[in-house]
C-alpha positions as CSV (number, residue, x, y, z in Angstrom):
1,M,-42.5,49.7,36.0
2,R,-41.8,46.5,34.1
3,S,-38.3,45.7,32.9
4,L,-37.5,45.4,29.2
5,G,-36.9,41.7,29.7
6,K,-40.4,41.3,31.2
7,L,-42.0,43.3,28.3
8,L,-40.1,41.1,25.8
9,F,-41.2,37.9,27.6
10,D,-44.8,39.1,27.7
11,G,-44.7,40.0,24.0
12,L,-43.3,36.6,23.1
13,D,-45.9,34.9,25.2
14,Y,-48.7,36.9,23.4
15,I,-47.3,35.9,20.0
16,L,-47.0,32.2,21.0
17,C,-50.6,32.3,22.4
18,K,-51.8,33.3,18.9
19,M,-50.1,30.2,17.4
20,I,-50.4,27.6,20.2
21,K,-54.0,27.5,21.4
22,P,-54.7,26.0,24.9
23,D,-58.0,24.2,25.3
24,M,-58.9,26.5,28.3
25,I,-57.5,29.6,29.8
26,L,-58.0,30.4,33.5
27,N,-56.7,33.2,35.8
28,S,-55.5,30.7,38.5
29,I,-55.7,27.0,39.2
30,T,-58.3,27.7,41.8
31,S,-60.5,29.0,39.0
32,L,-60.8,25.3,37.9
33,T,-63.7,24.5,40.1
34,E,-64.8,21.0,41.3
35,E,-67.7,21.2,38.8
36,E,-65.4,22.0,36.0
37,I,-63.1,19.1,37.0
38,D,-66.1,16.8,36.9
39,K,-66.9,18.1,33.3
40,L,-63.3,17.3,32.2
41,I,-63.8,13.8,33.5
42,T,-67.3,13.3,32.0
43,Y,-67.0,15.1,28.7
44,Y,-63.3,14.6,27.8
45,G,-62.5,11.4,29.5
46,I,-59.8,13.0,31.6
47,K,-58.4,10.7,34.3
48,G,-55.1,12.4,35.2
49,V,-53.3,15.7,35.5
50,I,-49.8,16.8,34.7
51,L,-49.3,19.9,36.8
52,D,-46.7,22.6,36.4
53,V,-45.2,23.9,39.6
54,D,-43.6,27.4,39.2
55,E,-46.1,30.2,38.7
56,T,-48.9,27.6,38.6
57,I,-49.2,26.1,42.1
58,R,-46.6,28.4,43.7
59,Y,-45.5,32.0,42.9
60,N,-42.2,33.7,43.0
61,M,-40.4,30.6,44.3
62,H,-42.4,30.6,47.5
63,G,-44.2,27.6,48.9
64,I,-47.6,26.4,47.7
65,T,-50.3,28.8,48.9
66,K,-53.1,27.8,51.3
67,D,-55.8,28.1,48.6
68,N,-53.7,26.1,46.1
69,N,-53.2,23.4,48.8
70,K,-56.9,23.2,49.3
71,W,-57.4,23.0,45.5
72,L,-54.8,20.2,45.3
73,D,-56.7,18.2,48.0
74,I,-59.9,18.4,45.9
75,L,-58.1,17.6,42.7
76,T,-56.4,14.5,44.1
77,T,-59.7,13.0,45.2
78,K,-60.9,13.2,41.6
79,L,-57.9,12.6,39.4
80,K,-54.4,11.1,39.4
81,V,-52.0,13.9,39.7
82,I,-48.3,14.3,38.9
83,A,-46.1,17.4,39.0
84,V,-43.7,18.0,36.2
85,S,-41.3,21.0,36.5
86,N,-38.3,22.3,34.6
87,G,-36.9,23.3,38.0
88,I,-35.9,21.2,41.0
89,D,-37.0,22.0,44.5
90,K,-36.7,19.3,47.3
91,E,-39.1,21.3,49.6
92,I,-41.9,21.3,47.0
93,E,-41.2,17.7,46.2
94,E,-41.6,16.8,49.9
95,E,-44.8,18.9,50.2
96,L,-46.3,17.1,47.1
97,K,-45.2,13.7,48.3
98,K,-47.3,14.2,51.5
99,K,-50.3,14.5,49.1
100,N,-49.2,11.4,47.2
101,I,-48.2,13.5,44.2
102,I,-45.2,12.3,42.3
103,Y,-42.7,15.1,41.3
104,I,-40.6,15.0,38.2
105,G,-38.0,17.8,38.3
106,F,-35.6,19.1,35.6
107,A,-38.1,17.8,33.0
108,H,-36.9,19.7,29.9
109,K,-40.4,20.7,28.9
110,P,-41.6,20.9,26.1
111,L,-39.6,17.8,25.2
112,K,-41.9,14.7,25.0
113,K,-39.8,12.4,27.3
114,N,-41.1,13.5,30.7
115,F,-44.7,14.1,29.5
116,L,-44.7,10.4,28.4
117,K,-42.9,9.3,31.6
118,A,-45.6,11.1,33.6
119,C,-48.3,9.3,31.7
120,K,-46.6,6.0,32.2
121,L,-46.3,6.6,36.0
122,L,-50.0,7.6,36.0
123,Q,-50.8,4.5,34.0
124,L,-52.8,6.6,31.5
125,E,-52.8,7.3,27.8
126,T,-51.9,10.8,26.7
127,H,-55.5,11.6,25.6
128,E,-56.7,10.9,29.2
129,V,-54.4,13.6,30.7
130,V,-54.7,17.3,31.0
131,V,-51.7,19.5,31.3
132,I,-52.1,22.6,33.5
133,G,-49.5,25.3,33.5
134,D,-48.6,28.9,33.0
135,D,-46.1,28.7,30.2
136,I,-47.3,28.6,26.6
137,L,-44.2,26.9,25.3
138,S,-43.1,24.5,28.1
139,D,-46.6,23.5,29.3
140,I,-49.2,24.1,26.6
141,Y,-47.0,23.3,23.5
142,G,-45.6,20.3,25.4
143,G,-49.0,19.0,26.1
144,K,-50.4,19.7,22.7
145,R,-47.5,17.8,21.0
146,N,-48.4,14.8,23.1
147,N,-52.2,14.9,22.3
148,M,-53.2,16.1,25.7
149,Y,-55.9,18.5,26.8
150,T,-54.3,21.8,28.0
151,I,-55.2,24.5,30.4
152,K,-53.2,27.7,30.5
153,I,-53.0,29.6,33.8
154,T,-52.5,33.3,33.4
155,N,-52.0,34.2,37.1
156,K,-53.0,37.8,36.5
157,K,-53.4,38.3,40.2
158,K,-49.7,37.7,40.9
159,Y,-48.7,40.9,39.2
160,K,-51.0,43.1,41.3
């Protein structure tokens, strides 16, 4: 049974989804296939990714899953990738560093500052970057207000 807090959070997320529209919605990051990544590159001119960490590439504060690690390996061969998180986790930072992915923690998303910092580090313009994350306010609204393509990850499987 879900708690009252979880129900309220889900309700708020639903309302925000009606007002803030991501460009794409997927069940998990691994649903973004190699072919779809190629389409983002070809049709939208995407050259880089700002990737959320918690509940996007890892779940319930655990490490990055094996499937998500494989997906990251594919992603980094096609696009420049940077992780931007409102949390701070040195273990995740080290794990991403091994994949040559820069990690910006304590980012205060949806504020513009660290979205723009990420673009500067990637040496890309905002319209060349896709934001991928699970949170409609922090990730999707943050990306939208910076003129970025956005992909919302619902992670429906994590609640099973």
